[in-house]
C-alpha positions as CSV (number, residue, x, y, z in Angstrom):
1,M,0.0,0.0,0.0
2,V,1.3,3.4,-1.0
3,V,0.5,6.4,1.2
4,N,1.0,9.9,-0.1
5,Y,1.4,12.8,2.2
6,I,1.0,16.5,1.6
7,K,3.9,18.3,3.1
8,I,2.9,21.7,4.5
9,P,5.8,24.0,5.3
10,A,6.1,24.5,9.1
11,N,6.8,28.2,9.4
12,S,5.1,31.2,11.0
13,K,3.5,32.3,7.8
14,Y,1.5,29.1,7.4
15,N,0.8,28.9,11.1
16,K,-1.5,31.9,10.8
17,I,-3.9,30.0,8.6
18,G,-7.1,29.4,10.5
19,G,-6.7,32.6,12.5
20,K,-8.9,35.6,12.3
21,A,-8.4,39.1,10.8
22,I,-10.3,41.9,12.5
23,F,-10.6,45.2,10.6
24,K,-10.4,48.5,12.4
25,Q,-11.4,50.3,9.2
26,P,-12.3,49.1,5.7
27,I,-9.3,48.1,3.7
28,S,-8.7,48.4,-0.1
29,G,-10.8,46.0,-2.1
30,Q,-13.0,45.0,0.8
31,P,-16.6,44.0,-0.3
32,L,-19.5,46.1,0.8
33,L,-22.2,44.1,2.6
34,P,-25.9,44.3,1.7
35,N,-26.5,46.6,4.7
36,D,-24.0,49.1,3.4
37,T,-21.3,48.3,5.9
38,Y,-18.0,46.6,5.6
39,P,-17.1,43.2,7.2
40,K,-15.5,43.6,10.6
41,H,-13.7,40.2,10.5
42,A,-12.7,37.3,8.3
43,K,-11.0,33.9,8.6
44,L,-7.5,33.3,7.1
45,M,-7.7,30.4,4.7
46,D,-4.5,30.4,2.5
47,Y,-1.1,32.0,2.1
48,N,0.6,33.1,-1.1
49,E,4.4,33.0,-0.8
50,E,5.0,34.9,-4.1
51,N,3.1,38.1,-3.0
52,T,3.1,37.4,0.8
53,L,-0.6,37.9,1.0
54,Y,-3.2,35.9,3.0
55,K,-6.6,34.8,1.5
56,V,-9.4,35.7,3.8
57,V,-13.0,34.5,3.6
58,Y,-15.8,36.6,4.9
59,N,-19.1,35.3,6.5
60,D,-21.0,35.9,3.2
61,G,-18.6,33.7,1.3
62,N,-16.6,36.4,-0.5
63,S,-12.9,36.2,-0.3
64,Q,-9.9,38.5,-0.8
65,W,-6.1,38.5,-0.6
66,I,-4.9,40.9,2.1
67,D,-1.7,41.9,3.8
68,I,-2.2,41.2,7.5
69,K,0.5,43.8,8.3
70,D,-1.8,46.5,7.2
71,R,-2.3,49.1,10.0
72,N,-6.1,48.5,9.8
73,V,-5.9,44.7,10.3
74,I,-5.5,43.0,13.7
75,F,-4.5,39.3,13.5
76,I,-5.7,36.9,16.1
77,S,-4.3,33.4,16.0
78,Q,-6.4,30.3,16.2
79,R,-4.6,29.4,19.4
80,V,-5.5,32.7,21.1
81,M,-9.1,32.3,20.1
82,S,-9.2,28.8,21.6
83,Y,-7.6,30.1,24.8
84,I,-10.2,32.9,25.0
85,V,-13.1,30.5,24.5
86,C,-11.8,28.1,27.1
87,S,-11.2,31.0,29.6
88,I,-14.8,32.3,29.1
89,Y,-16.2,28.7,29.6
90,I,-14.2,28.3,32.8
91,L,-15.3,31.7,34.1
92,F,-19.0,31.0,33.4
93,N,-18.8,27.6,35.1
94,Y,-17.1,29.2,38.1
95,L,-19.8,32.0,38.3
96,Y,-22.6,29.4,37.9
97,I,-21.2,27.4,40.9
98,I,-21.0,30.5,43.0
99,Y,-24.6,31.4,42.0
100,I,-25.9,27.9,42.9
101,E,-24.0,27.9,46.2
102,S,-25.4,31.3,47.2
103,R,-29.0,30.1,46.8
């Protein structure tokens, strides 16, 4: 049996894939939403080594290649997002226990 593997380079550029881009202000080429606003966040899906841009996908399915070093883009890694979600979950459980015990 032959098993083929896809080798993904292990460097910091590719590690950002799966993270989130948050936009402080609209950036060049950003699509306008039906409610006449611009997306506030998008998910990083791909990286292009030739032009050092990341492909982001918005909630409505539109995509765009962006530079996450743009001053209007804040990058949040997938690891940080997981940490925040876990911390919130633990906090709510702790507060729930305090609430139950105070009854």
